[in-house]
N, C-alpha and C positions, 0 to 999 in steps of 0.2 A: 577791736579797740578795748583797752582796759575799761572795766565796768565803772570804776570811780570816775575816770575821765569822761566817759560817755554820759554819766549822770550829771556831771558838772556842765557839760555842753547842752544838755536838753532841759535843764531847769528853767522855768519861766515864772514870772510874777503872775499869780492867779488872782483875778478880780471877780470871780463868780463861783459861788460855793453851793453845795448841796446842804440841806437843812440838818442832816444827821450830825449828832455830836461826835467829837473826836474820841476814838477808843482810848482808854487809859494806857494800854500798851504802846500805842502809837505816840501819844503825848510823851510818855516816859522815854521812848527812844530819841525823840527830838531833844528833850531836856538833857539827856545823857550826852548827846553830841555837843550841846552847848557847854557843858561843864568840862569837856575835853578840848575846848578851843585853846589855842595858845594865848598866854597873857604875859605881859612884861615881867621879866624876872620870875615867872611862875607864881606871881603873888596872888592871883585869883581874887582880885579886889573888885568884884562885881557882884551883883545880886540879880537873880532871875525869878520873876513872879509869874506863875502860870495861872491864868484865869479862865475857868470854864463855867463859873456861876454866871448865868445870863444877866442878872441885874447888875452885877459889877462889870461885866463885859460891856453892857450897854452904857453904863456910867462913863467908862473910859472912852468909849466911842463918842459920846456927847461932848466930853471935855476936849477931845481931839478936834471934833467938828467946830467947836466954839473958837478954837485958835484961828481957824480960817474964816470965821464969821458965817458959818453955814449950819444947817440943821439936818443934813443927811447923814448916812452911815459911812464914814470913811474906811470902815473895816469890811465893806462889801458883803455883809451878811455872814462872814466867817464866824463859826460858833466858838472859837477859842482865840485867845490872844496871850502871847507871852511878852511881858514887858521886861526889858533889860535895863538895869541901872548900873552906872559906873561911879566909882568913888571920885568925887570932884576934888578931893584933897590929894589925889594921886595923879601925877602928870600924864600917865597913860590911861587914865580911867575910861575916857570915851573910845580910845582905840581898842582897848581890851573888849569893851562892850560891842564894838563893831565886829570884831572877830567872832565873838559868841553868836551874834546875829547871823553872820555868814555861815557858820557851822550849822546852825539850826535850819536855815533856809535850805541848804543843800541836803541835810539829813531828811527833812520833810519830803522833798522830791524823791529821794532814794527809796522811801517806803510807801510812796503813792499818795502822800498828802499834798495839798496845794498850800502855798504860803506866799506872803508878800511883806516886804518891809514897809511899814507905815511910819512916817516921820512924825515930828511934833511931840514926842514923848517928853522932851525937856520942858517945853512950854506947858504941856498939860499937867505935869506933875509939879510944876512951880506954882500952879494955881492953888487957892485955898482948898478946893475940893480934892485936888491931887495930893496936896500935903497931908490931908486927913486920911486918904487911902494909904499913903506910904506909912503913916503912923500906925494905922489899923493892921497893916500887913507885917509890920516890924522891919521895914526898910530903913536903914540908918539915915538920919537927917541929911548928912553930907553927900548922900548919893543922889545923882541926877539921872533923869531919863535919857537913854541913848536911842532906843527904838522900840517899836511894837512889831512883833512877829505874829501876824495873823495866820491862823491855821484852820484847815477844814478839808473836806473831800472835794476835789475840783469838779466843777460843772462846766468846764471849758478846757480846750487844748489850744492855747495860743501858738501861733507860728513864730519862730525867731525873727528878729529884725536882722537885716544884713549887717555884717560887721563893717565898720567904717574903714576907709583907706587910711593908711598911715598910723594905725592904732599901735603898731609895734615899731620901734626904732632900734635897730641892732647896731651895737658898737663892738666891732670885732678887732 
C-alpha cells in the first residue's frame, strides 16, 4: 500500500505521552505541514502558534479545562501544543484552520509523534486570559481559536475502532 495512505489509516488520537520535549526538527516538520494545508482561494488567512514553553502550555491547558468546569489537564501531559487560529472576518476561516489541523495531525504521525485535536480553542481564547495571550503573541484580534493540536512522543499504541457500516454511500 502507498506509504501516505498507510499513514492516514494508522494515525490515532494519542492521550498518553512521554515526558520528553518535542525535538525542534520534529516540531518544525509538523508546522511546515500545517502551512502547506489547502486554504480557500489560497488566501492563507490563519495563524499558527507553537507553544513549547511549559508555563504558557500549562496556562492554555488551564483555560481549556475551565471551559469544561474542570481542573485536570485536557492536554494529557503532551509537552507541546500548537494553537490554530482562523480569521473570523473570512467566511472560510474555521474551515481553513480545520484543514491545517488535519495536516498537522497526519504529519505528526508520519514522523513518529503522537497528536490529538483538543477542542475549545475558540472559548479559551475568547476569555480575558486568552485575549491577553493572543495580544502577547501578536495574533490579530479578529482571529478566533479553531483547535489545539497537542504533540509529544506517544506512550501508547491505541487500536483502531471498527469503521461503521454505511459510512460510504456511492452514487454511480
